[in-house]
Every structure is written in C-alpha cells, then in structure tokens.
Phi, psi and omega in degrees: 000136180268123181239028180266120186298332187264015182219129180237124187234129170253104185290335175300319187258349191055037178261135189230134173251129184202118182269106183289356181256359177283119181314315180301333178276301190292341180283333185211067190290340182301330178296323178287321176294329176293314180302314175302317183294328181284329179269310182201087186297337176247130184207157176261116184273098189310314188286334176268346180063032176218157171281138182231153184237131176239340183292139186306308180302316184289309175305310180298319179288320180299318181298339179256354188284118187280357170286351182235139184212172177282344188233147182230324190285004172278344182233003180207153181267164172304320178294319178297322184271349186068030179276125182290163179286154183301139172304132175298325186288353179236031181292328176282331166301314183290330181290317176298326181277349189304326187234032180289137170310325182293335187248003185256157169241171181296149007272350182298316180306310184300328182284314172300315178297321180303321182285337178253346192302311190301339172287346184247002176292149190308326180287329172289316183299317180314321183301344185270358184310308173307314174305314177301310178306307183311303177300315179299318177299317184292320180290323172296329178299328190278344179229000188299321184285352184275340179077001181205165181193146160271110193291327185292308183291330187270338188221299186293328175294323196274324189289306184293322177295325184285323175296313181294323184289323179296319179303311182286326175105032178260133185299139185296337175299342178276000183315303182302321179291322176299315178303320180293307183303314177303315180295319175298313188300309180289351172306339184288343183266005189265154172294331183275005190309135179235179178295325176292316174305316174300319176302312183291320186294314183292323176298312179298315178304313180299311184294318180299312188292321181291326183286322180285333172306312177297321177294323183291316178305320184286326181284334174300318189273326183226081181295139175238181173274064180219167184302310184305315175300315178300318182292320181296317189259355180261132172262159177231110187050043186080359186244138168264153174292142175287164185290330175296321181293318183293319180290316177298324181286325174301314179298310183293330182283319175292319181294303187285336180292343180234319198301319177288327176297314174306308181301321192279343169296308176301309183304314184295313178306308184302311184292326171306301183290328177293331187291338186071006178284168181275121178292334179298326176281336178287330183243031188284342176203176178307312187293313184302310179308309178299329173285329182287314185296313187292323173295321174300312174307322181296303196273344180209082185276153184274338176233128187265322192233139167223134182263160171219152168272146167282123192256344178203153179314129178207149175249127178234122180042051173078003178257122179271132174245146175250164179303130173105339172302145173254144168234149175249149172236125182254094179306323184288328181285323172303326181286348178251014184290120177300340179283348179243335187231122175289135188046059199295332183279359181264132174281110183234094188300337174276001187291138182223069178245225174297152178288143171295159183248029183291333170266007176088199190197160170077203189292335176268012173311137193303123175296334177268016183295325181289330177282324177297313182297324174297315180303319188285318178306327180276305190284326180301306177298323178297313179303312185283336173285313179285338179247062185302147182081011175312132172205162179299134179240065182126162177285123177308143182258119188267142178302141178276057186216168171223147183117298160281152179224120178193183179257156171271327184208134177219098183280126174233159175218171175203000000 
C-alpha cells in the first residue's frame, strides 16, 4: 500500500502522478521507488509525459538497446517529429552540447570516445592514486584540528574537480570557476528548471566555451602531456577533432568528471554515518572498501535518470514506442529492484549481488567511472581513518533538485 502523499499510482493503467519538485520526494526518493516497484515498475509519469522504467533487467537492457539512443535528429527532422525549434536564449548551451559525448550516437560518438577513452581506462587512472591521496590528506590537514567541517565545500567539491582539471590540463586555480560554470550548466537537466536557470546555464556555457577556446589555442601552439593536447593532436582514421568538438568534449569531461563524484562523496558519508555501522569494518581491506563503495553507489546513486529516444518502432514491457518517442530510465530505482537485491532499501556494505547501474551501461557507460571509483575508494576510508569519531553535526541539507541527487550541505564533527 502506498502512503506517500506526493505519489499517486493507478496500477491498472500504470499511470503515476509524482511531483519531482516536492521536497518530501527528492529528499528521500527511495521510498517512492519502492512503492513503484511494488505497484508498477514500468509506468507513465503524468507530469513528465513519458514512460519510465525502474526494473533492473529492463533498465540494463534498454541502456544497451541500439533501437534507443541519445540522439534523434541524425535520422529525422524536427518537422517530422513535431519538435520545436531550439530556443534563442539557450543557443550557447545548445552549441556546447552539439558535440557532447553524452548526446551523440555512432559513428560520431565512437570517434570522440575512442580519442579520450585511453585516458580513463583503469591502468591509466591508477597512476593518479598518489596524487588523490596527497590532495585528500592536505585538505584534511586543513580542518582536522577544528573538530568540525562542512564536508562539501572543504573536501568533496575540491578533489574531483582538481583531478579532472589536472588530467585535461586546466590550471587548478580555475577550480572554483569551473564549479560555478558546471553548477549553472547542469541546471538545464533539473526538474525545477526555470527561465532564470536557463539564462544562467547559457551565460556559463558561453563563458566556459570561450575559456576552453583560449586553452585550445594555447595547446595548439604549446602542446603538453595532458588530455587536451592529446585530443587536439591525435587523429582517428585520418581525422582530427574540430574546435567545436574539442570544446564540447572538454566541457562534458569536466562536468561529468566531477559533478557526480562530488554528490557521491557526500551521499556516501551520509549513508555510512546514518547506518550506525562500524566504518572500521567497512574499510578494513581493499575488498571490504570496494564493496562498501559499490553499496553506497547502489543505494544513493548521484544521477537518477537517463532519457533515450526511440530510433525505430519497438515494444518494451507491452508498451509500443514509435520513432521519436522518448523513454526514461531511473537508474537509482533499478538499483533497488527487489528481484535483484535482497532487502533493497537496507544499506549492507558486505552485499555482493548484481552490479549497480549508477554509471549506466552500453556505449554510454560513464567514461569517468574508473576515476570516480578510484577517488571514492581512496577518500572515504581516509576520511574515517583520519577523523575517528566522525559524526553528523546537524541534518544534512539535500539539494532542491531532482535528476541529480546530492547534498547542498553536510556538517560533520569528531
């Protein structure tokens, strides 16, 4: 029985009313996901006007199904699809997204991903371990003596953006500015999006693109041992990336390379502390640490929804889709499927069941997943080892958004 006031489910029609902007929902979406799993794991979300899937097997399959893709205008026109023309006030954002790895399908996606993939494979990322440890220790050194900290601004925000900036070749002192641009930019993906959010995203997209354009000009003249120089000067089947492709790819790598990890550090610390379990046991060795990290990714994923366009007629779970239709997959809900995970709403760091889907699957599997996992496997045990007695110092403040899921503030003491 569903007793959530913000959620109405009609199992007979699989129709659901759910306000994604309701604080009672986005502060604890797992309760709603459990109710949806019990009543109708595939449902039509009235407010979003889309069919959504929450079942683990369905989501996992759809993420890999080539009948669905992130892009549609490569095979159909706006007129054919009844799609409105792009808004003039978001033209800079749209330009920055035009060649984004997240938005393309093969062959363009294959070409772009091939050029950047080698930098993110596990054996390359592993070399960054000493740098991540050193940065995390230095940050803890800065607040350890205080006995308290707001973890996001003093720690979680800094590590991922610093490491991805180093990889790409952007000066570390740009970190605060990169964070501002990124926060404005991802505002376009939120349910709460307003005209003010769109204006901020467009303004930051232009500033971001202008900055990257200047970096590209510098690296063309003075190549270095960094990812940006590699992308500029490396060919794929005789082709170099265009400047627009370089700008889009750099922006998506910077945003995707830190945004989700920032959220996940905060989410993970919160769920560990609220569990009341012994952190020493969770991080007693590499195997325990890895399982703990994967369990936090499962139960409090940083990104909840991914959409796909239907590229050709398809039927999924009895629902017929035509070309141009959009479908939604709730990754965070798939991680809570009771058919895959025993007692799915319970945090069990020793859990060893199905892999979580927090980084997606298929050709759009998160390219930064090895880096994110490495950062989490290093910084979480380090925090609890360096700060024995770590505890919550107030109610964590959840971001007032949905799609991404994370904290705005996490006060701790020890």
